[in-house]
N, C-alpha and C positions, 0 to 999 in steps of 0.2 A: 446395435452398431458393431460391425466386425472390427477386428484388430487393425487392419490396414487403414480403414477410415478413421479410427481413433488416433492413429499415429499421424496421419495426414493433417487432421484438424487440431492436433495437439491436445486432445481430450484424454488420451491414454495416461494412466497414472503409472509412473515409473518407480522401480525400486533399485537400490544399489546396496549390496551387502559388502561391508568392509569400507570404512571411511578413512583410509590412510592416504598415502602419497598418490595412489591411483584412483581410488574410489571417490574421495572428496572432490578433487578437481572435475571428475566426470559428472558427479551429481550437480555441481554448481553450473556446469555448461548446459546440462539438460534443463535446469531451472531457468537459466538465462534465456534459453530458447523458447520458454513459455510453458513447459511441462510442469505438472505437479509431481514432486519427487519425494519419496520417503527413503531416507538413508538408515541402514541397519548396522549396528556395531555392538559387540559384547562389552566394549569399554564404556562404562557409564560416565566416566569423566569427560571423554570426548563428546558424548551426547550432550552433557551439561554445558560444555564450552560452546558448542554450536548453538544451543538454545539461547546463550547469552550474546550470540553474534561474534564470538571470539574464534579466530582461526589458529590452529596449531600446525598448519602446513605453510611453509614459506611461499609456495607458488600460488596460494589463495589468500590475497590480501583481505583483511577484515572488512574493508568497505565493500568489496565485491560480494563477500558472504552476506553482509547485512542487506545488500541490494536485492537479494532473492529470499529473504526470510519468510515472505508470504507464500513462496512456492516450494521451499525446501524444509522438510521436517526430519529430525533425527530421532531415533528410538532404539531401545534395546528389546522391544517387544516384537518378537518374530511372528506373532499371530497376525500382525498387520500385513504380512506377505499376502494374505488372502485378498487384500484390497488392490494389489497391483496388476497391471496388464502385461508388464515386462519387468524383468529383473536381471541386473548385471552382477556377476560374482567377481569381486575384486579383493580376494583374500590372499594372505601370504602363502608361498610355496617354497619353504626352505629345503635344504638338504639335511639328511640325517648324517651322523658322524661317519657312517659307512659310505657316504656319498650316494645313497639311494634317495629317490624323490620322496618327500614327505607331503602327501596330498590329503592329510587328515583335515586341514582347514576347508579344502574343497568339499570333501565328503560331508563334513558337518553342515556346510552351507546348503548343499544339495538335499540333505535330509530335511532341513527346515523347509525348503521349497517343496519337496515331495509331499510333505504332510498337507500342504495347502494348494497344490497344483490344481488348476482348473482349465477348462477349455478356453481356447483363444488366448493363451498366454505364451509370451516369448521369453526364453531363458538364454542368456549369453554369458559364457565364461570368458573372463579377461585375464585371469591369473596365469602366469607363465607356467607351462608344464610340458610334458613329453608328448610327441605325436601319438594320437590314439586315445588320449584321455577323455575327450568329449564323447566319442563313439563307444569306447569300451567301458568307461567308468560311470559317466553321468547318464547316458541314454538308457541303459538297462534299469537304473534306479527309478527314473522318471516314468518309463513305460510299465514298470511294475504296478503303477496305479490303475492300469487298464486303459489309459489314454495313449494314443498313437501319435508319434512324431510326424510332422508334415500334414497331419489331418486335424488332430485335436489340440496339439500344442506345437511350439516351434523351438528349435535348439540350434545355437550357433557358437562359434568361437571367434573372438577378436582380440589379438594380442595387444596388451598395453605397451605404449612406447614412451612413457613419461621420462623426461630427463630433468630431474630436480635442479632448479637454479638456472636453467637455460633461459636467457632473456629474449631469445628470438623464437624458439619453438616451444609450444605448450599444447595442452590437450585440444584446444580448439583448432589449431592449424597444422598439427602433425597428421599426415594422411593415415586413415584408419582402414586397416586390412580386415576383411570379414569373410568367413566361410561357414556355410550352414550344413546341417546333416542332409537336407534336401534343398532343391532349388527354391522352393517356397520359403524355407527357413532363411536362406541367404537373402532373398528379396526383402523380407520384412526387417531383418537386421540392418540391411543396407539402408532401407527407408528410414528407420529410426535414427541411425547415426547422421544421415544426411540432413535431418531436421535441426541438428545442433552443431555439427562439425563441418569444416570447409570441404574436405576431400575424403571420399570413401572408395576403397579399392576392393571389389569383390573377387574372391578366388573360388576354385571349384569345389573345395571340401574343407571340413574342419581340420583334417590332417595337414593340408597345405598351409592353412593359416597358423596352425601350431608350429609347423616347421619354419615358417618365415621368421618368427621371433627368435628361435634358437639359432638360425643362420646368422641373423644380424649380430647377436651378442657373441657367438662363437667366432665370427669374423674379427671382432674386436679383441677377443681373448687371445686368439692365435697370433695376431699381429703384434699385440702388446707383449706376448711371450717371446716372439722373435726379437723385438727391439730390446727387451730386457736381457735376453741372452747376448745380444750384441753389446749391450752395456757392460756385462760381465767380461766379455772378451776384450773390449777396449780397455777396461780397467787393468787387465793383465799386460796389455801392450803399451800402457801409458799414453793412450789416445783419448782425446776429449770427444765422447760420444755425441754430446749436444752439438758440437761444431760439425761433426759428420752429418747429423740429421739435417741441420739447417742448410748445409751445402747441397745435400741430396734433394732437398725440397725445392731447390731452384729449378729443377727439371720440370718443364711444363706438362709432361705426359708420363704415364707409366709408373708414377711413384706417388704414394700417399703417406705423409709423415705420421708416424705414431711415436710416442715418447715413453722412455723408461720411467720407472718410479719405484716406490718402496713396496709395492704390492697392489693387488686389486681390491677394490671395495665396492659397496653398493649392493642393491637388492637383485641385480641381474647378472652382470658379467662374471662375478666369481662363481655363480650358481648355475646359470642356464646351460652352459656347455656340458656340464655333467649330467643334466637331464637327457641330453642328446646321446652322450656316451653310454649312459645306462640303458637307454632304449636300444641303441645299436647292439650292445652285448646280448640283449634278449633275442635279437635277430641274427646272432652269429657273426656280427661284424665288429672288428676292433677299430675304434676311432683313435688312431695313434697320434695324429696331430693334436687333437683335443687334449688327450691325456698328457702329452709332453708339454704343451703350453701351460696346462694346469700345474705341472710340477715346477716349471721354471718360475711362474708367477708366484706360486706358494712359497718358493724359496727366497724371494726378494727381502722379506723382513729379516731373515737370517743374514743376508748379505749386508743389510744396513747395520746390524749389530756388529758384524765382523769389521766393517769399515770404521765404525765408532771405536772399537778396540784398537785397531791399527793407528788411528789418528791420535788417540790418547797415549799409546805406547811411544809414538814419536815425540811426545812431550813428557816422557818418563812418568806417566800416570797409569794406574791400573783402572780397569772398568769397575772392579769391585770397590765400593765406597765412594765412587765419583758421583757428582750431582749431574744428572742428565735432564735437560729441558726439551720436551717435545713441543714444537711450534705447529699448531694445527693438527687436529685429530679427526675432523670430519673426513669422509671417504673421498671427497673432492672439494675443490675450492669454492668458497662463497656460499656454502650451504651449512645447515646444522645437522645433517644426517650422518650418523656414525655407523650405520649398518655395515657389517663385514669390513670395517675400516682396517687397513694394515697397521694403523697406529695402535690398535688393541694388541696385536701380536708383538709389535716392537716394544711396547710398554712392558708386557709380561716377560718377554725374552730378556730384556735389560734387567728387570727386577729379579728374575731368577738367577742372574749372574752377579747379584749383589749390588747393583747400581741403585742410587737413590733417585727415583724418577718422579718428575712432575710434568705438568703440561699447561699450556696457555692457548686458548682458542677464542677469538672474538665472537664465534657463533655457538660454541658449546660450553655450557656451564659445568657439566658433569659427564664423566666418561664411564660407561658401564663395561666392566671387564669380564662380565659373565660369571658363571659359577666356578668357584675354586675346585679344580679337580673334577668338574662335572657334577658336583654335589653341593648341598648347602645353599645359603643365601647368595644372591648376586653381590659382587663386589663393585662398589661405585666410588670413584675418586673425583673430588672437586678440582676444577681448574683454578689457575692463579692469574691475577691481573698482570699483564706484561709491562714491566718497568725496566729501566736501565739497571737497577740493582739486581733484579731477578736474572737478567741476562748475564751480568758480570759475575754473579755468584755461581753460575752453572759452569762445570768443567767442560761440558760440551752441549751445544744447542743443535738439535736436529730439526730441520725443516721438513716435516712430513706432509703437510698440506699447504699449498700456496694460496692463501687468502689475500685478496686485494686490500683488505682492511689492515693487514700487518704492515708496520713501518720498517721496511727492510734496511733503510739507511741507518736507523737506530740499532737494528740487530747487528749490522756489520760493525758499527762503531763500538758497541758495548759488549758483545759476546767475546769470550776468550777463544773459543773454537767452534766452528760451525760445520756441520755436515748438511749439505744442500742436496736433497733427494729429488727435487722438482725443477732444478735450474731457475729457481726464483731469484737468485742473485746474479743473473746474467748481466754483464756489464760491470759488476763489482769486482775488485781485485783485492787480494790480501793473502798473506801466508797462512792466516788462520782459517781460510775458507777451503773446505774439502768438498769435492763434488762426487756424486754417485758413480 
């Protein structure tokens, strides 16, 4: 039975490499659609948790995971790739410190696939990367086996669009863009996704599909950079930037509200635009908007620290030696994900200036500050339970992430000084409230 027929009648065995925020929800959706799925990950603890029916991803409730236990298997044994008819690569693609793309996880996954590649197999990359990765990096490695794309095996790219914590849009109902190396590759990838997801949008090539994801997140990065710069400008002019945005948003056309904040976080927006900028430089093009937005956004944690120092000075206090409480350290509200969170930079900048820093977050028990100086063991700090006493003892409380679970009425009542970077205290008044 050829691959198309296997996909159509759902007898194809599917593989997903990388069982994180992208891979696990995708594997679950494939299993819910009726496919047999093997999930691959190098983290044995994740595999053990899944075997117990325990979810470590907020967007995948344990009951949904347990409902597909007979169709979803997790393993660290990559030899089992020989069993699959199709495999999706959902591994991290971070930036190096030099802001060059780190595709080492993709290369490692492709090498595991290459060793076991067989005829009538579909390979789909979902990891966000620069335009040309699928054609220039993955294709030559797979064709080195002697098999030919579009004839013996099939290769496509489909950008992940996961938005952790979004109650309205999830893996099943976010439109899925897909582009193959050949028309046949696109056709089979589209057919596979259509069996599990609501909407599939085919495009003409892998490069177009790769560019789609980078455009989406660069659009957000540049607009957030613009509004962050506007916030800095309004601060100098003593204008409430939040009031400005709310009033502008009443225009029914030609304006889309973006909001300032303490910096960018998450696995996409702080990273993806620099993939595009890096690729543009290789082609002799300077992506000035992208670079400038990156500089503005990267400077926001420093602005938060400066605002904290100014607010303390107004009360005749020095930042050095002051107790600073960070409220919320996840990269956005109502989730537990701290990847690239601006709270990490703010915490370290404050500590470097002699402040005594602590944090409280209803979703995060421990904050990983990374490697000290880039070397040695990771530094992890535990969170504290939010109490009236904790708030009162802090010289300044900084709202970094606006979680719905936080009791802001109690924060306003008990905190001595508050710096609100998210407009979480909209509607509250008080001389002790300072806004970004």
